N, C-alpha and C positions, 0 to 999 in steps of 0.2 A: 533618631537612631532606629527605633522600631519601625518607622515608616519605610526607611531605606531597606531594612531587612525584609519586610513584607513585600515591597515592590520587587526586590531581587528574586524572592521566592516565586512570586506570580510570573515574572518574566521567564525564569528557568522552566517552570511547569508548562507554559504555553509555547516556549521555543521548541521543545521536543516534538510537539504536535505539528508545528509549521514545516518540519523537515521530513514528514512521513511520505512514503510513496503513495501514489493514488492510482486507482484503476477505474476506468469507465467502460461500461458495456454498451456499445452502440448497436448491438444485434437485437432482433425481435424475440429472442429466447434467452433463457438463463445460461450463463457460462460459469465454469468453475476454475479457479486457480488454486494450486496447491502451494501453500506458503510454508517454508521450512525456516524456522527461527530458533536458534539455540538448540538444535537437535530435535525439536518438536515440530511435527507436521500438522498443519491445519488446512481444511478446505475452506476457501473463501468463495461462496456462490453469489454471483451478481445477477440480479433480475434484469430484464430488458430495460435499458436506459439508466440503470443504477450506477452511482459512483461511490467508491469507498476509499478510505485512507487506511493504510496498514504499514507495517515494516518501518518503524521510526529509527531503528538502529542497524539496518542492513539485514538482508535475508536472501534466501534462494527462492525462486518462484518457478513452478512448472506450469507452462501455458496450456491452454486447451488442446493444442496439437502435439503436446509432449515435449516441446523444447524447454530446456532448463536455463535460467538466467540468474546471475547474481545481481542484487540491487543494493545500493548504498542507502536508500531511503529518501532520495530526492527525485526519483523518476516518476513519470506518468505513463501508465500502460493504457493503451486504447485497444479494445477488442472490437473487431468489425469483420463480418464474414467468417467468424469462427477462428480468426487469426489475431493473435496479440502482437502488438508492436510497441516498442518503447519510444516515447516522444521526448 
């Protein structure tokens, strides 16, 4: 019984991370995304070539060019040439 409960807890904890949005910066310089989650804004700065996971429960993201996009948490954002695109 305890093993089943522990296994279910571990599965639930890792499942939330599996569905987070991700962003990859393919540019040669750092790029910043503004992430709004639950009314709180955070800047997510990605170094050249860096990949990050964020937004597991949905959020709004402001791209480097100023565009605003709603995310569900399953998307991949690719930044190239200063432009972010959802893949």
